KETORVEX-133442 format. One record per residue (C-alpha): residue number from 1; y, x, z. Coordinates in nm, 4 decimals. Layout:
// residues N
- NUM	Y	X	Z
...
//
This chain:
// residues 191
- 1	11.5189	5.0588	10.9398
- 2	11.2794	4.8646	11.1623
- 3	11.2916	4.5806	10.9104
- 4	11.1845	4.8159	10.6289
- 5	10.9053	4.9646	10.8414
- 6	10.7973	4.6102	10.9209
- 7	10.7812	4.5234	10.5501
- 8	10.5775	4.8336	10.4757
- 9	10.3358	4.7714	10.7630
- 10	10.3000	4.4054	10.6637
- 11	10.2269	4.4889	10.2993
- 12	9.9724	4.7488	10.4020
- 13	9.7977	4.5074	10.6396
- 14	9.8016	4.2050	10.4081
- 15	9.6634	4.3959	10.1110
- 16	9.4374	4.6341	10.3087
- 17	9.6184	4.9304	10.1529
- 18	9.5792	5.1586	10.4522
- 19	9.3235	5.1179	10.7269
- 20	9.3052	5.2764	11.0709
- 21	9.1925	5.6360	11.0356
- 22	9.3059	5.6741	10.6740
- 23	9.4920	5.9922	10.5868
- 24	9.8016	5.9466	10.3749
- 25	9.8585	6.2233	10.1206
- 26	10.2205	6.2673	10.0144
- 27	10.3458	6.5109	9.7534
- 28	10.6476	6.6891	9.8995
- 29	10.9070	6.8390	9.6668
- 30	11.1888	6.8508	9.9201
- 31	11.3874	6.5892	9.7281
- 32	11.5133	6.2584	9.8664
- 33	11.2198	6.0423	9.7577
- 34	10.9388	6.2622	9.8840
- 35	11.1307	6.3406	10.2040
- 36	11.1933	5.9743	10.2825
- 37	10.8360	5.8765	10.1894
- 38	10.6927	6.1441	10.4178
- 39	10.9253	6.0505	10.7058
- 40	10.8493	5.6790	10.6604
- 41	10.4775	5.7561	10.6613
- 42	10.5092	5.9475	10.9873
- 43	10.7206	5.6716	11.1430
- 44	10.4824	5.3968	11.0288
- 45	10.1410	5.5611	11.0754
- 46	10.1850	5.8682	11.2932
- 47	10.2038	6.2360	11.1980
- 48	9.8324	6.2833	11.2607
- 49	9.7623	6.0499	10.9660
- 50	9.9930	6.2180	10.7137
- 51	9.9094	6.5202	10.5004
- 52	10.1903	6.6831	10.3045
- 53	10.1138	6.8643	9.9810
- 54	10.3687	7.1086	9.8412
- 55	10.2967	7.1841	9.4745
- 56	10.5234	7.4445	9.3161
- 57	10.4664	7.5326	8.9514
- 58	10.4908	7.9084	8.9862
- 59	10.7934	8.0154	9.1882
- 60	10.9993	7.7290	9.3333
- 61	11.3337	7.8683	9.4534
- 62	11.4072	7.5678	9.6757
- 63	11.0638	7.5385	9.8416
- 64	11.2352	7.6089	10.1741
- 65	11.3454	7.2429	10.1747
- 66	10.9831	7.1318	10.1519
- 67	10.8707	7.3772	10.4195
- 68	11.1560	7.2676	10.6444
- 69	11.0586	6.9027	10.6048
- 70	10.6936	6.9516	10.6982
- 71	10.8074	7.1603	10.9969
- 72	11.0504	6.8920	11.1180
- 73	10.7933	6.6162	11.0674
- 74	10.5273	6.8382	11.2252
- 75	10.2627	6.7303	10.9746
- 76	9.9590	6.9129	10.8469
- 77	10.0277	7.0419	10.4992
- 78	9.9040	7.2542	10.2123
- 79	10.0942	7.4594	9.9575
- 80	9.9008	7.4371	9.6336
- 81	10.0492	7.6247	9.3375
- 82	9.9807	7.4269	9.0195
- 83	10.0929	7.7011	8.7798
- 84	9.7362	7.7922	8.6877
- 85	9.6680	7.4302	8.5899
- 86	9.9797	7.3770	8.3809
- 87	9.9592	7.7229	8.2264
- 88	9.5883	7.6798	8.1544
- 89	9.6389	7.3542	7.9678
- 90	9.9357	7.4851	7.7681
- 91	9.7455	7.8050	7.6843
- 92	9.4411	7.6080	7.5719
- 93	9.6605	7.3806	7.3574
- 94	9.8063	7.6885	7.1880
- 95	9.4607	7.8387	7.1434
- 96	9.3384	7.5329	6.9482
- 97	9.6583	7.5187	6.7428
- 98	9.8480	7.2399	6.9161
- 99	10.2155	7.3083	6.9793
- 100	10.3125	7.1452	7.3093
- 101	10.6151	6.9209	7.2684
- 102	10.9119	6.9310	7.5030
- 103	10.7904	6.6004	7.6487
- 104	10.4482	6.7512	7.7188
- 105	10.6034	7.0515	7.8928
- 106	10.8276	6.8277	8.1057
- 107	10.5633	6.5709	8.2072
- 108	10.2561	6.7922	8.2416
- 109	10.3508	6.9391	8.5837
- 110	10.3972	6.5896	8.7291
- 111	10.0559	6.4815	8.6027
- 112	9.8918	6.7992	8.7327
- 113	10.0591	6.7376	9.0694
- 114	9.9154	6.3860	9.0847
- 115	9.5668	6.5078	8.9909
- 116	9.5992	6.7731	9.2629
- 117	9.7211	6.5178	9.5164
- 118	9.4252	6.2912	9.4404
- 119	9.1810	6.5830	9.4638
- 120	9.3159	6.6725	9.8079
- 121	9.3319	6.3098	9.9273
- 122	8.9772	6.2390	9.8145
- 123	8.8603	6.5469	10.0038
- 124	9.0032	6.4035	10.3271
- 125	8.8142	6.1441	10.5287
- 126	8.9788	5.8157	10.4269
- 127	9.2417	5.9942	10.2177
- 128	9.4729	5.7916	9.9962
- 129	9.7742	5.8806	9.7843
- 130	10.1068	5.7059	9.8163
- 131	10.3678	5.7662	9.5514
- 132	10.7312	5.8568	9.5906
- 133	10.8903	5.6580	9.3069
- 134	11.1881	5.4359	9.3774
- 135	11.3108	5.1211	9.2020
- 136	11.6063	5.2849	9.0254
- 137	11.3931	5.5562	8.8702
- 138	11.1196	5.3143	8.7658
- 139	11.3766	5.0728	8.6206
- 140	11.5290	5.3318	8.3863
- 141	11.1976	5.5006	8.3091
- 142	11.2736	5.8190	8.5010
- 143	10.9165	5.8649	8.6121
- 144	10.6000	6.0032	8.4609
- 145	10.3169	5.7587	8.3938
- 146	10.0045	5.8930	8.5678
- 147	10.2366	6.1356	8.7443
- 148	10.4888	6.0592	9.0169
- 149	10.4517	5.6835	8.9613
- 150	10.0774	5.6866	9.0454
- 151	9.9360	5.6087	9.3873
- 152	9.7706	5.3375	9.5924
- 153	10.0993	5.2300	9.7444
- 154	10.4700	5.2705	9.6636
- 155	10.6752	5.2378	9.9833
- 156	11.0042	5.3035	9.8001
- 157	10.9155	5.0923	9.4972
- 158	11.1503	4.8085	9.5878
- 159	11.4456	5.0244	9.6934
- 160	11.7256	5.1639	9.4784
- 161	11.8321	5.5259	9.4933
- 162	12.1304	5.4302	9.7099
- 163	11.9031	5.2462	9.9552
- 164	11.6628	5.5417	9.9666
- 165	11.9527	5.7748	10.0483
- 166	12.0719	5.5400	10.3271
- 167	11.7189	5.5146	10.4621
- 168	11.6902	5.8933	10.4518
- 169	12.0142	5.9316	10.6468
- 170	11.8845	5.6924	10.9134
- 171	11.5497	5.8725	10.9349
- 172	11.7253	6.2102	10.9576
- 173	11.9301	6.0869	11.2539
- 174	11.6186	5.9462	11.4205
- 175	11.4146	6.2654	11.3786
- 176	11.7090	6.4876	11.4764
- 177	11.7578	6.2930	11.7986
- 178	11.3835	6.3184	11.8756
- 179	11.3856	6.6934	11.8167
- 180	11.6997	6.7392	12.0272
- 181	11.5444	6.5352	12.3103
- 182	11.2211	6.7375	12.2939
- 183	11.4076	7.0687	12.2953
- 184	11.6284	6.9493	12.5812
- 185	11.3273	6.8292	12.7823
- 186	11.1638	7.1684	12.7341
- 187	11.4710	7.3295	12.8902
- 188	11.5936	7.5076	12.5774
- 189	11.9319	7.3331	12.5695
- 190	12.1887	7.3978	12.8370
- 191	12.5256	7.2370	12.8788
//
């Protein structure tokens, strides 16, 4: 874990990807990639420098995972419903006589999410977007160009899905032990 954080910090420093005071905007779906990216960002740069953005497209039945993550990480966050954006584009396509393909309907929300993430990041002092793609997904093309694969930096870009899951398990243990220690220190846990 420390080795991976070291690699990420080194890459950021050598290529001036993130500077002191920058705010890192991370799209948070509640899935493994966004969860690990957000937790890595907090571990590497501090929670005060991370902004989580939850972007449901209408009603998202599992948004509790995303809300739980931002609570555990204790990061500032926004919930920004993108349904108006996706619906607006699809409605306008229909109005001008263009039938949206299945591919358009599948990829449009990801692209709207990235545009939203950039809009929020660029409205923050020193805000930048990091993406949540991993090596396995990029390798097989399971990503959306100008969607989830976009960003100034890709901390999971050189890790397979299996490595991301292992990293997530390690981060979960680390954050759980920190939370337990904080709760215990506050006198909420008794033996």
